[in-house]
N, CA, C and O atoms as CSV, one atom per row, in Angstrom:
chain,resi,resn,atom,element,x,y,z
A,1,MET,N,N,-29.996,69.414,41.799
A,1,MET,CA,C,-30.297,68.217,41.295
A,1,MET,C,C,-30.303,67.348,42.386
A,1,MET,O,O,-29.228,67.085,42.926
A,2,LEU,N,N,-31.472,66.800,42.845
A,2,LEU,CA,C,-31.948,66.267,44.300
A,2,LEU,C,C,-31.310,64.614,43.324
A,2,LEU,O,O,-31.277,64.279,42.139
A,3,VAL,N,N,-30.838,63.880,44.844
A,3,VAL,CA,C,-30.378,62.475,44.404
A,3,VAL,C,C,-31.008,61.797,45.665
A,3,VAL,O,O,-30.813,62.463,46.681
A,4,SER,N,N,-31.785,60.526,45.880
A,4,SER,CA,C,-31.966,59.795,46.727
A,4,SER,C,C,-31.902,58.627,46.680
A,4,SER,O,O,-32.008,58.156,45.548
A,5,LEU,N,N,-31.691,57.570,47.925
A,5,LEU,CA,C,-31.322,56.000,47.803
A,5,LEU,C,C,-32.607,55.535,47.784
A,5,LEU,O,O,-33.544,55.946,48.467
A,6,THR,N,N,-32.610,54.491,46.816
A,6,THR,CA,C,-33.844,53.216,46.999
A,6,THR,C,C,-34.120,52.877,48.493
A,6,THR,O,O,-33.578,53.322,49.505
A,7,ALA,N,N,-34.836,52.222,48.387
A,7,ALA,CA,C,-34.849,51.277,50.012
A,7,ALA,C,C,-34.159,50.146,50.137
A,7,ALA,O,O,-34.064,49.550,51.209
A,8,GLU,N,N,-33.544,49.704,48.887
A,8,GLU,CA,C,-32.437,48.697,48.966
A,8,GLU,C,C,-31.148,49.511,49.621
A,8,GLU,O,O,-30.419,49.082,50.515
A,9,GLY,N,N,-31.032,51.005,48.840
A,9,GLY,CA,C,-29.866,51.588,49.302
A,9,GLY,C,C,-29.567,52.114,50.697
A,9,GLY,O,O,-28.464,52.184,51.238
A,10,ARG,N,N,-30.791,52.481,51.193
A,10,ARG,CA,C,-31.288,52.855,52.448
A,10,ARG,C,C,-30.699,51.685,53.854
A,10,ARG,O,O,-30.213,51.894,54.965
A,11,ALA,N,N,-30.976,50.726,53.258
A,11,ALA,CA,C,-30.736,49.213,54.197
A,11,ALA,C,C,-29.066,49.057,53.824
A,11,ALA,O,O,-28.199,49.243,54.677
A,12,LEU,N,N,-28.856,48.794,52.824
A,12,LEU,CA,C,-27.035,49.036,53.007
A,12,LEU,C,C,-26.530,49.858,53.830
A,12,LEU,O,O,-25.610,49.582,54.600
A,13,TYR,N,N,-27.252,51.256,53.711
A,13,TYR,CA,C,-26.330,52.448,54.116
A,13,TYR,C,C,-26.464,52.213,55.955
A,13,TYR,O,O,-25.814,52.722,56.868
A,14,ARG,N,N,-27.350,51.437,55.960
A,14,ARG,CA,C,-27.789,51.425,57.716
A,14,ARG,C,C,-26.886,49.973,57.884
A,14,ARG,O,O,-26.475,49.813,59.033
A,15,LYS,N,N,-26.610,49.166,57.157
A,15,LYS,CA,C,-25.762,48.429,57.421
A,15,LYS,C,C,-24.141,48.030,57.305
A,15,LYS,O,O,-23.450,47.074,57.657
A,16,VAL,N,N,-23.876,49.580,56.459
A,16,VAL,CA,C,-22.430,49.482,56.477
A,16,VAL,C,C,-21.949,50.650,57.026
A,16,VAL,O,O,-20.826,50.920,57.451
A,17,MET,N,N,-22.734,51.159,56.973
A,17,MET,CA,C,-22.298,52.671,57.900
A,17,MET,C,C,-21.442,52.606,59.417
A,17,MET,O,O,-20.381,53.143,59.738
A,18,PRO,N,N,-22.475,51.620,60.277
A,18,PRO,CA,C,-21.473,51.126,61.491
A,18,PRO,C,C,-20.383,50.763,61.305
A,18,PRO,O,O,-19.439,51.353,61.830
A,19,ILE,N,N,-20.226,49.778,60.571
A,19,ILE,CA,C,-18.811,49.047,60.240
A,19,ILE,C,C,-17.652,49.891,59.749
A,19,ILE,O,O,-16.444,49.796,59.966
A,20,ALA,N,N,-18.469,50.876,58.916
A,20,ALA,CA,C,-17.103,52.360,58.259
A,20,ALA,C,C,-16.880,53.133,59.454
A,20,ALA,O,O,-15.741,53.560,59.648
A,21,ARG,N,N,-18.003,53.434,60.473
A,21,ARG,CA,C,-17.906,54.451,61.207
A,21,ARG,C,C,-16.421,53.587,62.190
A,21,ARG,O,O,-15.326,54.144,62.117
A,22,LYS,N,N,-16.527,52.482,62.901
A,22,LYS,CA,C,-16.016,51.810,63.490
A,22,LYS,C,C,-14.507,51.747,62.637
A,22,LYS,O,O,-13.498,52.218,63.161
A,23,TRP,N,N,-14.484,51.368,61.817
A,23,TRP,CA,C,-12.884,51.190,61.058
A,23,TRP,C,C,-12.551,52.330,60.962
A,23,TRP,O,O,-11.361,52.453,61.252
A,24,ASN,N,N,-13.186,53.555,60.599
A,24,ASN,CA,C,-12.346,55.331,60.718
A,24,ASN,C,C,-12.188,55.264,61.699
A,24,ASN,O,O,-11.088,55.812,61.764
A,25,GLY,N,N,-12.552,54.858,63.163
A,25,GLY,CA,C,-12.213,55.181,64.689
A,25,GLY,C,C,-11.138,54.472,64.872
A,25,GLY,O,O,-10.172,55.015,65.409
A,26,ASP,N,N,-11.091,53.543,64.597
A,26,ASP,CA,C,-9.805,52.434,65.029
A,26,ASP,C,C,-8.474,53.153,64.148
A,26,ASP,O,O,-7.367,53.353,64.647
A,27,LEU,N,N,-8.823,53.452,62.870
A,27,LEU,CA,C,-7.479,53.722,62.375
A,27,LEU,C,C,-6.868,55.372,62.413
A,27,LEU,O,O,-5.792,55.858,62.066
A,28,PHE,N,N,-8.316,56.041,63.108
A,28,PHE,CA,C,-7.295,57.570,63.589
A,28,PHE,C,C,-7.028,57.625,65.173
A,28,PHE,O,O,-6.780,58.692,65.734
A,29,ASP,N,N,-7.114,56.106,66.013
A,29,ASP,CA,C,-7.197,56.079,67.459
A,29,ASP,C,C,-5.637,56.614,67.248
A,29,ASP,O,O,-5.402,57.548,68.015
A,30,CYS,N,N,-4.837,56.359,66.646
A,30,CYS,CA,C,-3.596,56.596,67.098
A,30,CYS,C,C,-3.032,57.877,67.069
A,30,CYS,O,O,-1.901,58.082,67.511
A,31,LEU,N,N,-4.002,59.096,66.393
A,31,LEU,CA,C,-3.923,60.305,66.456
A,31,LEU,C,C,-4.108,61.157,67.786
A,31,LEU,O,O,-5.110,60.633,68.275
A,32,ASP,N,N,-3.774,62.017,68.517
A,32,ASP,CA,C,-4.224,63.110,69.698
A,32,ASP,C,C,-5.776,63.725,68.712
A,32,ASP,O,O,-6.411,63.139,67.835
A,33,GLU,N,N,-5.965,65.028,69.285
A,33,GLU,CA,C,-7.459,65.121,69.147
A,33,GLU,C,C,-6.415,66.760,67.863
A,33,GLU,O,O,-6.774,67.262,66.798
A,34,LYS,N,N,-5.155,67.020,68.743
A,34,LYS,CA,C,-4.769,68.325,67.869
A,34,LYS,C,C,-4.470,67.370,66.439
A,34,LYS,O,O,-4.914,67.911,65.426
A,35,GLU,N,N,-3.989,66.432,66.280
A,35,GLU,CA,C,-3.171,65.810,64.994
A,35,GLU,C,C,-4.465,65.703,64.240
A,35,GLU,O,O,-4.536,66.048,63.061
A,36,LYS,N,N,-5.404,65.268,64.855
A,36,LYS,CA,C,-6.631,64.699,64.047
A,36,LYS,C,C,-7.467,66.328,63.132
A,36,LYS,O,O,-7.897,66.518,61.994
A,37,ARG,N,N,-7.379,66.976,64.072
A,37,ARG,CA,C,-7.776,68.457,63.739
A,37,ARG,C,C,-6.771,69.032,62.602
A,37,ARG,O,O,-7.289,69.711,61.716
A,38,ALA,N,N,-5.242,68.789,62.561
A,38,ALA,CA,C,-4.383,69.337,61.613
A,38,ALA,C,C,-4.427,68.576,60.268
A,38,ALA,O,O,-4.134,69.054,59.173
A,39,LEU,N,N,-4.993,66.850,60.621
A,39,LEU,CA,C,-5.092,66.293,59.492
A,39,LEU,C,C,-6.428,66.740,58.609
A,39,LEU,O,O,-6.604,66.922,57.405
A,40,GLY,N,N,-7.287,66.828,59.782
A,40,GLY,CA,C,-8.439,67.161,58.613
A,40,GLY,C,C,-8.691,68.583,57.826
A,40,GLY,O,O,-9.608,68.858,57.052
A,41,GLU,N,N,-7.242,69.661,58.404
A,41,GLU,CA,C,-7.305,70.800,58.120
A,41,GLU,C,C,-6.396,70.726,56.490
A,41,GLU,O,O,-6.615,71.348,55.450
A,42,ALA,N,N,-5.506,69.861,56.770
A,42,ALA,CA,C,-4.835,69.388,55.716
A,42,ALA,C,C,-5.607,69.113,54.587
A,42,ALA,O,O,-5.557,69.628,53.470
A,43,LEU,N,N,-6.403,68.139,55.073
A,43,LEU,CA,C,-7.175,67.121,53.768
A,43,LEU,C,C,-8.258,68.606,53.100
A,43,LEU,O,O,-8.447,68.883,51.916
A,44,ASP,N,N,-8.833,69.366,54.392
A,44,ASP,CA,C,-9.620,70.224,53.433
A,44,ASP,C,C,-8.953,71.394,52.335
A,44,ASP,O,O,-9.600,72.096,51.558
A,45,LYS,N,N,-7.340,71.372,52.541
A,45,LYS,CA,C,-6.489,72.615,51.899
A,45,LYS,C,C,-6.693,71.698,50.503
A,45,LYS,O,O,-7.214,72.183,49.498
A,46,VAL,N,N,-6.109,69.995,50.586
A,46,VAL,CA,C,-6.043,69.092,49.326
A,46,VAL,C,C,-7.498,69.530,48.353
A,46,VAL,O,O,-7.657,70.106,47.276
A,47,ILE,N,N,-8.445,68.894,49.410
A,47,ILE,CA,C,-9.504,68.929,48.434
A,47,ILE,C,C,-10.143,69.947,47.641
A,47,ILE,O,O,-10.834,69.829,46.630
A,48,ALA,N,N,-9.618,71.455,48.590
A,48,ALA,CA,C,-10.096,72.528,47.778
A,48,ALA,C,C,-9.206,72.889,46.842
A,48,ALA,O,O,-9.319,74.087,46.582
A,49,ALA,N,N,-8.403,72.368,46.255
A,49,ALA,CA,C,-7.409,72.668,45.876
A,49,ALA,C,C,-7.684,71.731,44.307
A,49,ALA,O,O,-7.453,72.068,43.146
A,50,MET,N,N,-8.178,70.652,44.789
A,50,MET,CA,C,-8.370,69.492,43.638
A,50,MET,C,C,-9.845,70.407,43.190
A,50,MET,O,O,-9.694,70.649,41.993
A,51,THR,N,N,-10.995,70.918,43.590
A,51,THR,CA,C,-12.237,71.472,43.275
A,51,THR,C,C,-12.361,72.501,43.337
A,51,THR,O,O,-13.423,72.954,43.763
A,52,GLY,N,N,-11.169,73.452,42.878
A,52,GLY,CA,C,-11.003,75.026,43.270
A,52,GLY,C,C,-11.879,75.731,44.086
A,52,GLY,O,O,-12.365,76.812,43.752
A,53,GLY,N,N,-12.153,75.047,45.370
A,53,GLY,CA,C,-12.751,75.943,46.267
A,53,GLY,C,C,-11.884,76.314,47.231
A,53,GLY,O,O,-10.724,75.901,47.221
A,54,ASP,N,N,-12.344,77.121,48.155
A,54,ASP,CA,C,-11.696,77.772,49.564
A,54,ASP,C,C,-11.043,76.973,50.715
A,54,ASP,O,O,-11.943,76.215,51.078
A,55,ALA,N,N,-10.170,76.785,51.330
A,55,ALA,CA,C,-9.777,75.789,52.308
A,55,ALA,C,C,-10.267,76.475,53.530
A,55,ALA,O,O,-10.127,75.948,54.633
């Protein structure tokens, strides 16, 4: 299945994504790189468990 954004959707994406990236960066600034990696691995494991995929 192929999904694509409309022109309006692409414009909204371009507007929102810089804000979301900054917010995410600010949110995780309190973690060092090792902690960010551990969090990512833990979240991958949770997602895999919920979707039936491999961690």
